C-alpha positions as a Markdown table, in Angstrom:
| # | Residue | x | y | z |
|---|---|---|---|---|
| 1 | Met | 15.7 | 5.6 | 5.8 |
| 2 | Gly | 12.4 | 4.0 | 6.5 |
| 3 | Phe | 10.8 | 6.4 | 4.1 |
| 4 | Leu | 13.2 | 5.4 | 1.3 |
| 5 | Gly | 12.6 | 1.7 | 2.1 |
| 6 | Phe | 8.9 | 2.0 | 1.6 |
| 7 | Ala | 9.6 | 4.0 | -1.6 |
| 8 | Ile | 11.7 | 1.2 | -3.1 |
| 9 | Val | 9.3 | -1.7 | -2.2 |
| 10 | Tyr | 6.3 | 0.2 | -3.6 |
| 11 | Ala | 8.2 | 1.1 | -6.8 |
| 12 | Leu | 8.8 | -2.6 | -7.2 |
| 13 | Arg | 5.2 | -3.4 | -6.6 |
| 14 | Val | 3.9 | -1.1 | -9.3 |
| 15 | Thr | 6.6 | -2.1 | -11.7 |
| 16 | Val | 4.8 | -5.4 | -12.2 |
| 17 | Ser | 1.5 | -3.6 | -12.9 |
| 18 | Ile | 3.1 | -1.3 | -15.5 |
| 19 | Ser | 5.0 | -4.1 | -17.2 |
| 20 | Val | 2.1 | -6.5 | -17.6 |
| 21 | Pro | 0.5 | -4.5 | -20.4 |
| 22 | Ala | 3.8 | -4.4 | -22.2 |
| 23 | Met | 4.3 | -8.2 | -21.8 |
| 24 | Ile | 0.9 | -9.3 | -23.0 |
| 25 | Asn | -0.3 | -9.9 | -26.6 |
| 26 | Ser | -3.6 | -7.9 | -26.3 |
| 27 | Thr | -5.3 | -9.7 | -29.1 |
| 28 | Tyr | -5.1 | -12.9 | -27.0 |
| 29 | Ser | -5.7 | -11.4 | -23.6 |
| 30 | Ser | -9.1 | -9.7 | -24.4 |
| 31 | Glu | -12.0 | -11.9 | -25.2 |
| 32 | Ser | -14.5 | -10.6 | -27.7 |
| 33 | Asp | -18.0 | -9.4 | -26.9 |
| 34 | Pro | -20.3 | -11.8 | -28.8 |
| 35 | Asn | -23.5 | -10.0 | -27.9 |
| 36 | Gly | -22.2 | -6.6 | -28.8 |
| 37 | Thr | -23.2 | -5.2 | -25.4 |
| 38 | Gly | -19.9 | -3.9 | -24.3 |
| 39 | Glu | -18.7 | -0.3 | -24.1 |
| 40 | Tyr | -15.4 | 0.6 | -25.6 |
| 41 | Cys | -13.3 | 3.7 | -25.8 |
| 42 | Gln | -11.8 | 4.9 | -29.0 |
| 43 | Ala | -8.1 | 5.8 | -29.1 |
| 44 | Ser | -7.3 | 9.3 | -30.1 |
| 45 | Asp | -4.9 | 9.9 | -33.0 |
| 46 | Ala | -2.1 | 10.5 | -30.5 |
| 47 | Asn | -2.8 | 7.2 | -28.8 |
| 48 | Ser | -3.8 | 5.2 | -31.8 |
| 49 | Ser | -0.6 | 3.1 | -31.8 |
| 50 | Arg | 0.0 | 1.6 | -28.4 |
| 51 | Cys | 3.5 | 0.1 | -28.5 |
| 52 | Asn | 2.3 | -3.2 | -27.2 |
| 53 | Ala | -0.9 | -3.5 | -29.2 |
| 54 | Asp | -0.2 | -6.9 | -30.7 |
| 55 | Thr | 3.5 | -7.5 | -30.0 |
| 56 | Gly | 3.6 | -8.7 | -26.4 |
| 57 | Glu | 5.2 | -12.2 | -26.2 |
| 58 | Tyr | 3.0 | -13.6 | -23.4 |
| 59 | Glu | -0.5 | -15.0 | -24.0 |
| 60 | Trp | -2.0 | -14.5 | -20.6 |
| 61 | Asp | -5.7 | -13.9 | -20.3 |
| 62 | Ser | -7.4 | -11.6 | -17.9 |
| 63 | Ser | -7.7 | -14.1 | -15.1 |
| 64 | Thr | -4.0 | -15.1 | -15.4 |
| 65 | Gln | -2.9 | -11.5 | -15.3 |
| 66 | Glu | -5.0 | -10.8 | -12.2 |
| 67 | Leu | -3.6 | -14.0 | -10.5 |
| 68 | Ile | -0.1 | -12.7 | -11.1 |
| 69 | Leu | -0.9 | -9.3 | -9.8 |
| 70 | Ala | -2.6 | -10.7 | -6.7 |
| 71 | Gly | 0.2 | -13.3 | -6.1 |
| 72 | Phe | 2.1 | -10.8 | -4.0 |
| 73 | Phe | -0.8 | -10.6 | -1.6 |
| 74 | Tyr | -1.0 | -14.4 | -1.1 |
| 75 | Gly | 2.4 | -14.2 | 0.5 |
| 76 | Tyr | 1.8 | -10.8 | 2.1 |
| 77 | Leu | -1.1 | -12.2 | 4.0 |
| 78 | Phe | 0.8 | -14.8 | 6.0 |
| 79 | Thr | 3.7 | -12.9 | 7.5 |
| 80 | Gln | 1.9 | -9.8 | 8.9 |
| 81 | Leu | 1.1 | -11.4 | 12.3 |
| 82 | Pro | 4.3 | -13.4 | 12.8 |
| 83 | Gly | 6.2 | -10.2 | 11.7 |
| 84 | Gly | 4.4 | -8.1 | 14.3 |
| 85 | Trp | 5.1 | -10.6 | 17.0 |
| 86 | Met | 8.8 | -10.9 | 16.2 |
| 87 | Ala | 9.1 | -7.1 | 15.9 |
| 88 | Asp | 7.6 | -6.6 | 19.4 |
| 89 | Lys | 9.9 | -9.2 | 20.8 |
| 90 | Phe | 13.2 | -8.6 | 19.1 |
| 91 | Gly | 12.9 | -5.2 | 17.3 |
| 92 | Gly | 12.1 | -4.2 | 13.7 |
| 93 | Lys | 15.5 | -3.3 | 12.2 |
| 94 | Tyr | 16.4 | -6.7 | 10.7 |
| 95 | Leu | 12.8 | -7.7 | 9.9 |
| 96 | Phe | 12.3 | -4.5 | 7.8 |
| 97 | Ala | 15.7 | -5.0 | 6.1 |
| 98 | Phe | 14.9 | -8.7 | 5.2 |
| 99 | Gly | 11.5 | -7.7 | 3.8 |
| 100 | Val | 13.0 | -5.1 | 1.4 |
| 101 | Leu | 15.8 | -7.5 | 0.4 |
| 102 | Cys | 13.3 | -10.3 | -0.4 |
| 103 | Thr | 11.3 | -8.0 | -2.7 |
| 104 | Cys | 14.4 | -6.8 | -4.4 |
| 105 | Leu | 15.8 | -10.2 | -5.1 |
| 106 | Cys | 12.5 | -11.5 | -6.5 |
| 107 | Ser | 12.1 | -8.5 | -8.7 |
| 108 | Leu | 15.6 | -8.9 | -10.1 |
| 109 | Ala | 14.6 | -12.5 | -11.0 |
| 110 | Phe | 11.2 | -11.6 | -12.4 |
| 111 | Pro | 12.2 | -11.1 | -16.1 |
| 112 | Phe | 14.0 | -14.4 | -16.1 |
| 113 | Leu | 11.2 | -16.3 | -14.4 |
| 114 | Ala | 8.6 | -14.9 | -16.8 |
| 115 | Arg | 10.3 | -16.9 | -19.5 |
| 116 | Val | 10.0 | -20.1 | -17.4 |
| 117 | Gly | 6.2 | -19.8 | -17.0 |
| 118 | Val | 3.2 | -18.5 | -15.1 |
| 119 | Ala | 3.9 | -20.8 | -12.1 |
| 120 | Ala | 7.4 | -19.5 | -11.7 |
| 121 | Val | 6.2 | -15.9 | -11.9 |
| 122 | Phe | 3.4 | -16.5 | -9.4 |
| 123 | Thr | 5.8 | -18.2 | -7.0 |
| 124 | Ser | 8.2 | -15.3 | -7.1 |
| 125 | Arg | 5.3 | -12.9 | -6.3 |
| 126 | Val | 4.2 | -15.0 | -3.4 |
| 127 | Ile | 7.8 | -15.1 | -2.0 |
| 128 | Ser | 8.1 | -11.3 | -2.5 |
| 129 | Gly | 4.9 | -10.9 | -0.5 |
| 130 | Leu | 6.1 | -13.2 | 2.3 |
| 131 | Gly | 9.2 | -11.0 | 2.8 |
| 132 | Glu | 7.5 | -7.6 | 2.5 |
| 133 | Gly | 4.6 | -8.7 | 4.8 |
| 134 | Met | 7.0 | -8.0 | 7.7 |
| 135 | Thr | 7.8 | -4.4 | 6.8 |
| 136 | Phe | 4.8 | -2.5 | 8.1 |
| 137 | Ala | 4.6 | -4.5 | 11.3 |
| 138 | Ala | 8.4 | -4.0 | 11.9 |
| 139 | Met | 8.0 | -0.3 | 11.3 |
| 140 | Tyr | 5.1 | 0.0 | 13.7 |
| 141 | Ser | 7.3 | -1.6 | 16.4 |
| 142 | Met | 10.1 | 0.8 | 15.7 |
| 143 | Phe | 7.7 | 3.8 | 15.9 |
| 144 | Ala | 6.7 | 2.7 | 19.5 |
| 145 | Met | 10.4 | 3.0 | 20.5 |
| 146 | Trp | 11.2 | 6.2 | 18.6 |
| 147 | Ile | 8.2 | 8.5 | 18.3 |
| 148 | Pro | 6.9 | 10.6 | 21.3 |
| 149 | Ser | 3.1 | 10.8 | 21.7 |
| 150 | Glu | 2.9 | 14.5 | 20.6 |
| 151 | Glu | 4.4 | 13.7 | 17.2 |
| 152 | Arg | 2.4 | 10.5 | 16.7 |
| 153 | Ser | 0.1 | 11.8 | 14.0 |
| 154 | Arg | 2.9 | 13.2 | 11.8 |
| 155 | Leu | 6.0 | 11.1 | 11.8 |
| 156 | Pro | 4.5 | 7.6 | 11.1 |
| 157 | Val | 2.5 | 9.1 | 8.2 |
| 158 | Tyr | 5.6 | 10.8 | 6.9 |
| 159 | Thr | 7.4 | 7.5 | 6.9 |
| 160 | Phe | 4.6 | 5.6 | 5.3 |
| 161 | Ser | 4.3 | 8.3 | 2.6 |
| 162 | Gly | 7.4 | 6.8 | 1.1 |
| 163 | Ser | 5.0 | 4.4 | -0.5 |
| 164 | Cys | 3.5 | 7.3 | -2.5 |
| 165 | Leu | 7.0 | 8.4 | -3.8 |
| 166 | Gly | 7.6 | 4.8 | -4.8 |
| 167 | Asn | 4.3 | 4.7 | -6.6 |
| 168 | Ile | 5.1 | 7.9 | -8.4 |
| 169 | Leu | 8.6 | 6.9 | -9.5 |
| 170 | Gly | 7.6 | 3.3 | -10.2 |
| 171 | Gln | 4.7 | 4.3 | -12.5 |
| 172 | Ala | 6.4 | 7.1 | -14.4 |
| 173 | Val | 9.9 | 5.5 | -14.7 |
| 174 | Ser | 8.5 | 2.0 | -15.5 |
| 175 | Gly | 6.2 | 3.3 | -18.2 |
| 176 | Ser | 9.0 | 5.2 | -19.9 |
| 177 | Leu | 11.4 | 2.3 | -19.7 |
| 178 | Ala | 8.8 | -0.3 | -20.8 |
| 179 | Asn | 8.2 | 1.9 | -23.9 |
| 180 | Ser | 11.9 | 1.9 | -24.8 |
| 181 | Asp | 14.5 | -0.5 | -26.0 |
| 182 | Ile | 16.7 | -0.2 | -22.9 |
| 183 | Leu | 17.5 | -3.6 | -21.5 |
| 184 | Gly | 14.7 | -5.1 | -23.5 |
| 185 | Gly | 12.0 | -2.6 | -22.5 |
| 186 | Trp | 9.8 | -3.9 | -19.7 |
| 187 | Pro | 12.5 | -5.8 | -17.8 |
| 188 | Ala | 14.5 | -2.6 | -17.3 |
| 189 | Pro | 12.5 | -1.2 | -14.3 |
| 190 | Phe | 13.0 | -4.5 | -12.4 |
| 191 | Phe | 16.7 | -4.3 | -12.8 |
| 192 | Leu | 16.8 | -0.5 | -11.9 |
| 193 | Phe | 14.7 | -0.6 | -8.7 |
| 194 | Gly | 16.0 | -4.0 | -7.6 |
| 195 | Thr | 19.6 | -2.7 | -7.7 |
| 196 | Leu | 18.6 | 0.5 | -5.8 |
| 197 | Gly | 17.0 | -1.7 | -3.2 |
| 198 | Leu | 20.2 | -3.7 | -2.6 |
| 199 | Ile | 22.1 | -0.4 | -2.1 |
| 200 | Trp | 19.4 | 0.8 | 0.4 |
| 201 | Phe | 19.7 | -2.6 | 2.3 |
| 202 | Cys | 23.4 | -2.1 | 2.9 |
| 203 | Val | 23.0 | 1.5 | 4.1 |
| 204 | Trp | 20.0 | 0.6 | 6.4 |
| 205 | Leu | 22.0 | -2.0 | 8.2 |
| 206 | Cys | 24.7 | 0.6 | 9.0 |
| 207 | Leu | 22.4 | 3.5 | 10.0 |
| 208 | Ala | 19.2 | 2.1 | 11.5 |
| 209 | Phe | 18.7 | 1.0 | 15.2 |
| 210 | Asp | 15.9 | -0.6 | 17.1 |
| 211 | Ser | 15.7 | 2.0 | 19.8 |
| 212 | Pro | 17.4 | 5.2 | 21.1 |
| 213 | Ala | 19.2 | 3.1 | 23.7 |
| 214 | Asp | 20.8 | 1.0 | 20.9 |
| 215 | His | 22.0 | 4.1 | 18.9 |
| 216 | Pro | 25.7 | 4.7 | 19.4 |
| 217 | Arg | 25.7 | 8.3 | 18.1 |
| 218 | Ile | 22.5 | 9.8 | 19.5 |
| 219 | Ser | 23.0 | 12.8 | 21.9 |
| 220 | Thr | 22.0 | 12.5 | 25.5 |
| 221 | Glu | 19.5 | 15.3 | 25.1 |
| 222 | Glu | 17.7 | 13.7 | 22.1 |
| 223 | Arg | 17.6 | 10.4 | 23.8 |
| 224 | Lys | 16.0 | 11.8 | 26.9 |
| 225 | Tyr | 13.5 | 13.8 | 24.9 |
| 226 | Ile | 12.4 | 10.7 | 22.9 |
| 227 | Glu | 12.2 | 8.4 | 25.9 |
| 228 | Ser | 10.3 | 10.9 | 28.0 |
| 229 | Gly | 7.5 | 10.9 | 25.4 |
| 230 | Ile | 7.1 | 7.1 | 24.9 |
| 231 | Ser | 5.5 | 4.6 | 27.2 |
| 232 | Val | 7.7 | 1.6 | 26.0 |
| 233 | Lys | 11.3 | 2.0 | 27.3 |
| 234 | Ser | 12.5 | -1.5 | 26.4 |
| 235 | Arg | 11.4 | -4.7 | 25.0 |
| 236 | Ser | 10.5 | -7.7 | 27.1 |
| 237 | Lys | 11.3 | -10.9 | 25.2 |
| 238 | Ser | 9.3 | -12.9 | 27.8 |
| 239 | Lys | 6.2 | -10.7 | 27.7 |
| 240 | Glu | 3.2 | -12.4 | 26.3 |
| 241 | Val | 1.0 | -10.5 | 23.8 |
| 242 | Pro | -2.6 | -10.4 | 25.2 |
| 243 | Trp | -4.2 | -11.7 | 22.0 |
| 244 | Gly | -7.5 | -12.5 | 23.7 |
| 245 | Lys | -7.9 | -8.9 | 24.7 |
| 246 | Ile | -6.7 | -7.6 | 21.4 |
| 247 | Leu | -9.1 | -9.9 | 19.4 |
| 248 | Thr | -12.1 | -8.9 | 21.5 |
| 249 | Ser | -11.4 | -5.1 | 21.3 |
| 250 | Met | -13.8 | -3.3 | 19.1 |
| 251 | Pro | -11.5 | -0.3 | 18.7 |
| 252 | Val | -8.9 | -2.7 | 17.3 |
| 253 | Trp | -11.4 | -4.2 | 14.9 |
| 254 | Ala | -12.4 | -0.6 | 13.8 |
| 255 | Ile | -8.9 | -0.2 | 12.5 |
| 256 | Val | -8.9 | -3.6 | 10.9 |
| 257 | Val | -12.2 | -2.8 | 9.0 |
| 258 | Ala | -11.0 | 0.7 | 8.1 |
| 259 | His | -7.8 | -0.8 | 6.6 |
| 260 | Leu | -9.7 | -3.7 | 4.8 |
| 261 | Thr | -12.2 | -1.3 | 3.2 |
| 262 | Ala | -9.7 | 1.4 | 2.2 |
| 263 | Cys | -7.3 | -1.2 | 0.7 |
| 264 | Trp | -10.1 | -2.8 | -1.4 |
| 265 | Cys | -10.1 | 0.3 | -3.6 |
| 266 | Tyr | -6.5 | 1.2 | -3.0 |
| 267 | Phe | -4.9 | -2.1 | -4.0 |
| 268 | Thr | -7.3 | -2.5 | -6.9 |
| 269 | Leu | -6.0 | 0.8 | -8.3 |
| 270 | Leu | -2.4 | 0.0 | -7.3 |
| 271 | Thr | -2.4 | -3.3 | -9.3 |
| 272 | Asn | -4.9 | -2.4 | -12.1 |
| 273 | Leu | -4.7 | 1.3 | -12.8 |
| 274 | Pro | -2.0 | 0.9 | -15.6 |
| 275 | Ile | -4.1 | -1.9 | -17.2 |
| 276 | Tyr | -7.2 | 0.3 | -17.0 |
| 277 | Met | -5.4 | 3.3 | -18.6 |
| 278 | Asn | -3.7 | 1.2 | -21.3 |
| 279 | Asn | -6.5 | -1.2 | -22.2 |
| 280 | Val | -9.7 | 0.9 | -21.5 |
| 281 | Leu | -8.6 | 4.5 | -22.0 |
| 282 | Arg | -6.3 | 3.5 | -24.8 |
| 283 | Leu | -3.2 | 5.4 | -23.6 |
| 284 | Asp | 0.3 | 4.3 | -24.7 |
| 285 | Leu | 2.7 | 2.9 | -22.0 |
| 286 | Thr | 4.6 | 6.2 | -21.5 |
| 287 | Lys | 1.4 | 8.1 | -20.9 |
| 288 | Thr | 0.0 | 5.3 | -18.9 |
| 289 | Gly | 3.0 | 5.5 | -16.5 |
| 290 | Ile | 2.8 | 9.3 | -16.2 |
| 291 | Phe | -1.0 | 9.4 | -15.8 |
| 292 | Ser | -0.9 | 6.6 | -13.3 |
| 293 | Ala | 1.7 | 8.4 | -11.3 |
| 294 | Val | -0.2 | 11.7 | -11.0 |
| 295 | Pro | -2.8 | 10.5 | -8.5 |
| 296 | Tyr | -0.1 | 9.2 | -6.1 |
| 297 | Ala | 1.5 | 12.7 | -6.1 |
| 298 | Phe | -1.7 | 14.0 | -4.6 |
| 299 | Gln | -1.8 | 11.2 | -2.1 |
| 300 | Trp | 1.8 | 12.0 | -1.1 |
| 301 | Leu | 1.0 | 15.6 | -0.7 |
| 302 | Ser | -2.0 | 14.9 | 1.6 |
| 303 | Met | 0.0 | 12.4 | 3.7 |
| 304 | Leu | 2.8 | 14.9 | 4.2 |
| 305 | Leu | 0.3 | 17.6 | 5.3 |
| 306 | Val | -2.5 | 15.7 | 7.1 |
| 307 | Gly | -0.5 | 14.9 | 10.3 |
| 308 | Ile | 0.1 | 18.6 | 11.1 |
| 309 | Pro | -3.5 | 19.7 | 11.7 |
| 310 | Ala | -4.2 | 16.3 | 13.4 |
| 311 | Asp | -1.5 | 16.8 | 16.0 |
| 312 | Arg | -2.4 | 20.5 | 16.5 |
| 313 | Leu | -6.0 | 19.7 | 17.1 |
| 314 | Ile | -5.1 | 17.0 | 19.6 |
| 315 | Asn | -2.1 | 18.8 | 21.4 |
| 316 | Gly | -4.0 | 22.1 | 21.5 |
| 317 | Gly | -7.0 | 20.5 | 23.1 |
| 318 | Ala | -9.4 | 21.7 | 20.3 |
| 319 | Leu | -10.8 | 18.1 | 19.9 |
| 320 | Pro | -10.3 | 14.8 | 21.7 |
| 321 | Arg | -8.0 | 12.4 | 20.0 |
| 322 | Thr | -10.8 | 10.0 | 19.3 |
| 323 | Thr | -12.8 | 12.6 | 17.5 |
| 324 | Val | -9.9 | 13.6 | 15.4 |
| 325 | Arg | -9.3 | 10.0 | 14.3 |
| 326 | Lys | -13.0 | 9.5 | 13.5 |
| 327 | Leu | -13.1 | 12.8 | 11.5 |
| 328 | Phe | -10.1 | 12.0 | 9.3 |
| 329 | Val | -11.1 | 8.4 | 8.6 |
| 330 | Val | -14.8 | 9.1 | 7.8 |
| 331 | Thr | -13.9 | 12.0 | 5.6 |
| 332 | Gly | -11.2 | 10.1 | 3.8 |
| 333 | His | -13.2 | 6.9 | 3.3 |
| 334 | Leu | -16.3 | 8.7 | 2.0 |
| 335 | Gly | -14.2 | 11.0 | -0.3 |
| 336 | Phe | -12.3 | 8.0 | -1.7 |
| 337 | Gly | -15.5 | 6.0 | -2.3 |
| 338 | Ile | -17.3 | 8.9 | -4.0 |
| 339 | Thr | -14.4 | 9.7 | -6.3 |
| 340 | Asn | -14.1 | 6.1 | -7.3 |
| 341 | Ala | -17.7 | 6.1 | -8.4 |
| 342 | Leu | -17.1 | 9.3 | -10.3 |
| 343 | Val | -14.3 | 7.6 | -12.2 |
| 344 | Gly | -16.8 | 5.1 | -13.5 |
| 345 | Val | -19.1 | 8.0 | -14.5 |
| 346 | Ser | -16.3 | 9.7 | -16.4 |
| 347 | Gly | -16.2 | 6.9 | -18.9 |
| 348 | Cys | -13.7 | 7.4 | -21.7 |
| 349 | Asn | -12.7 | 10.9 | -20.7 |
| 350 | Ser | -9.1 | 10.2 | -19.6 |
| 351 | Ala | -8.5 | 13.7 | -18.3 |
| 352 | Leu | -11.6 | 13.7 | -16.1 |
| 353 | Ser | -10.7 | 10.2 | -14.9 |
| 354 | Val | -7.2 | 11.3 | -13.8 |
| 355 | Val | -8.8 | 14.3 | -11.9 |
| 356 | Phe | -11.2 | 12.0 | -9.9 |
| 357 | Leu | -8.4 | 9.4 | -9.3 |
| 358 | Ser | -6.2 | 12.2 | -8.0 |
| 359 | Leu | -8.9 | 13.5 | -5.7 |
| 360 | Gly | -9.6 | 10.0 | -4.5 |
| 361 | Leu | -6.0 | 9.3 | -3.6 |
| 362 | Leu | -5.9 | 12.8 | -1.9 |
| 363 | Phe | -8.6 | 11.4 | 0.4 |
| 364 | Val | -6.6 | 8.2 | 0.9 |
| 365 | Gly | -3.9 | 10.3 | 2.5 |
| 366 | Val | -6.5 | 11.7 | 4.8 |
| 367 | Thr | -7.9 | 8.4 | 5.9 |
| 368 | Phe | -4.4 | 6.9 | 6.3 |
| 369 | Gly | -3.6 | 9.8 | 8.6 |
| 370 | Gly | -6.6 | 8.8 | 10.7 |
| 371 | Tyr | -6.1 | 5.1 | 11.3 |
| 372 | Leu | -2.5 | 4.1 | 10.5 |
| 373 | Thr | -1.3 | 5.8 | 13.7 |
| 374 | Asn | -4.3 | 4.6 | 15.7 |
| 375 | Thr | -2.5 | 1.4 | 16.8 |
| 376 | Leu | -0.1 | 3.5 | 18.7 |
| 377 | Asp | -3.0 | 5.2 | 20.5 |
| 378 | Leu | -4.6 | 2.0 | 21.6 |
| 379 | Ala | -1.6 | -0.1 | 22.9 |
| 380 | Pro | 2.0 | 1.3 | 22.2 |
| 381 | Ala | 3.6 | -1.8 | 23.8 |
| 382 | Tyr | 1.9 | -4.1 | 21.3 |
| 383 | Ser | 1.8 | -1.8 | 18.3 |
| 384 | Gly | 3.8 | -4.3 | 16.2 |
| 385 | Ser | 1.4 | -7.1 | 16.9 |
| 386 | Ile | -1.7 | -5.0 | 16.4 |
| 387 | Gly | -0.1 | -3.5 | 13.3 |
| 388 | Gly | 0.4 | -7.0 | 12.0 |
| 389 | Leu | -3.2 | -7.8 | 12.6 |
| 390 | Val | -4.4 | -4.6 | 10.8 |
| 391 | Gln | -2.0 | -5.1 | 7.9 |
| 392 | Thr | -3.3 | -8.7 | 7.5 |
| 393 | Ala | -6.6 | -7.2 | 6.3 |
| 394 | Gly | -4.8 | -5.4 | 3.5 |
| 395 | Pro | -3.7 | -8.4 | 1.5 |
| 396 | Val | -7.2 | -9.9 | 1.9 |
| 397 | Ser | -8.4 | -7.0 | -0.1 |
| 398 | Gly | -5.4 | -7.3 | -2.4 |
| 399 | Ile | -6.5 | -10.9 | -3.2 |
| 400 | Leu | -10.2 | -10.4 | -3.5 |
| 401 | Gly | -10.1 | -7.0 | -5.3 |
| 402 | Pro | -8.1 | -8.2 | -8.3 |
| 403 | Tyr | -10.2 | -11.4 | -8.3 |
| 404 | Ala | -13.3 | -9.3 | -8.6 |
| 405 | Val | -11.7 | -7.4 | -11.4 |
| 406 | Gly | -10.9 | -10.6 | -13.3 |
| 407 | Val | -14.5 | -11.8 | -12.9 |
| 408 | Leu | -16.1 | -8.4 | -13.9 |
| 409 | Thr | -13.7 | -7.6 | -16.7 |
| 410 | Val | -13.3 | -10.8 | -18.7 |
| 411 | Asp | -12.8 | -8.5 | -21.6 |
| 412 | Gln | -10.4 | -6.0 | -20.1 |
| 413 | Asn | -11.1 | -3.4 | -22.8 |
| 414 | Asp | -14.8 | -3.3 | -21.9 |
| 415 | Leu | -15.6 | -0.2 | -19.8 |
| 416 | Leu | -18.9 | -1.6 | -18.4 |
| 417 | Gly | -17.1 | -4.2 | -16.3 |
| 418 | Trp | -14.8 | -1.5 | -14.9 |
| 419 | Lys | -17.7 | 0.7 | -13.9 |
| 420 | Lys | -19.0 | -2.1 | -11.7 |
| 421 | Val | -15.5 | -2.3 | -10.1 |
| 422 | Phe | -15.6 | 1.3 | -9.2 |
| 423 | Tyr | -19.2 | 1.3 | -7.9 |
| 424 | Ile | -18.6 | -1.7 | -5.7 |
| 425 | Gly | -15.6 | 0.2 | -4.3 |
| 426 | Phe | -17.8 | 3.0 | -3.2 |
| 427 | Gly | -20.1 | 0.7 | -1.3 |
| 428 | Ile | -17.2 | -1.0 | 0.5 |
| 429 | Thr | -15.6 | 2.3 | 1.6 |
| 430 | Ala | -18.9 | 3.7 | 2.8 |
| 431 | Phe | -19.3 | 0.6 | 5.1 |
| 432 | Gly | -15.7 | 1.2 | 6.4 |
| 433 | Ala | -16.5 | 4.8 | 7.3 |
| 434 | Leu | -19.6 | 3.8 | 9.2 |
| 435 | Phe | -17.9 | 1.0 | 11.2 |
| 436 | Phe | -15.0 | 3.2 | 12.2 |
| 437 | Ala | -17.3 | 6.0 | 13.3 |
| 438 | Leu | -19.2 | 3.7 | 15.6 |
| 439 | Phe | -16.5 | 1.6 | 17.2 |
| 440 | Ser | -13.1 | 3.4 | 17.1 |
| 441 | Ser | -11.2 | 5.0 | 19.9 |
| 442 | Gly | -8.1 | 7.2 | 20.3 |
| 443 | Glu | -7.4 | 6.4 | 23.9 |
| 444 | Glu | -4.9 | 3.8 | 25.3 |
| 445 | Gln | -7.0 | 0.8 | 26.2 |
| 446 | Pro | -7.2 | -0.3 | 29.9 |
| 447 | Trp | -5.9 | -3.8 | 29.0 |
| 448 | Ala | -2.8 | -2.3 | 27.4 |
| 449 | Lys | -2.1 | -0.2 | 30.5 |
| 450 | Glu | -2.6 | -3.2 | 32.8 |
| 451 | Asp | -0.1 | -5.3 | 30.8 |
| 452 | Glu | 2.5 | -2.4 | 30.9 |
| 453 | Cys | 2.3 | -1.9 | 34.7 |
| 454 | Asp | 5.2 | -4.3 | 35.4 |
| 455 | Lys | 7.6 | -2.9 | 32.8 |
| 456 | Asp | 9.1 | -0.2 | 34.9 |
């Protein structure tokens, strides 16, 4: 169910990215190049008539579009830490449900708010981010209660891989619907995925539980197996989170920096890939949706598979847990950065661009498999709080990345500005790989053990 929850909220995230090109009058949104120094792709015969070429009803320039796309992250930034703290204290079930519900309601309202104005749209995106900011932290906290240590590399990544399915379905379905006349075209995906989210919300409240002890239908054998493999048996509502030790722990900051640098490129693609394909590569909205979905299929595949060798290497004693975490993150970060740079080199070749984007997101699955589960290694009892701290780094990139795109691509049709975006991404991910290699750890920290000693 957590897998499906992430699928729905990510489908709703990318729905906005796909719909914006359909909403915008492109003759207004792209400024001309007075010096003639830009680099522009020519549409092929098959792509020569993009459905939204001049017919979008909203006259939003590049900076306004990027503000709307980044609006989600302004809200997402502020509820990560409170969400993690509340999840560690009270459990993640209702926090996760509330986050998904908030995103669904804002998405259902989006088509109506767009006609009110930019301020209304931006506000709805911020509110959506505020709700969804609790989801990852809530799930980290539930992992600590449900996942034995020998399955720690696999099951969290499987759950988070729901985001890839959401990206795939969101991009492909939204592109097709936005290019149709169903429910007005671009509003249709908001209504579809928003309604599916409301159905999921009701099912989740009935089937999800904070811990094995809370589950009324779990077998005695399964409960004993799970509880024998976790270090956190119950939540202590009076237990204080050791923030001083967390904030001075370099292994914790290694995860934060890894997430910050990976998300710079990842969220830039998540919010802007449809715009890049529609405006720069000159693909129509249907092809934009399909081609934007393909790379996330590769990420999904890698996230499903990456945990298996990680757990086998650790459980079989082939490599220490710390070495495995470093190996996966460094490989994933460098691979993602290099392929980002190669997208810039590919220029107007849309097929080659999709190949490199797909390889890049394949490496994203590898790096996620390295550091997303690392919070459970360091301090299982405080995984929600640490997860909230880590996830706070993501929206920082989600704000700064689109802002950089808006600055570098004043004319969103100009390939030269986008090349700078991709090259900067390579430098940022390379720094993240180096930092994680130097400071990360896969072992439970002494301060976490000390704070757990009075639990039993």
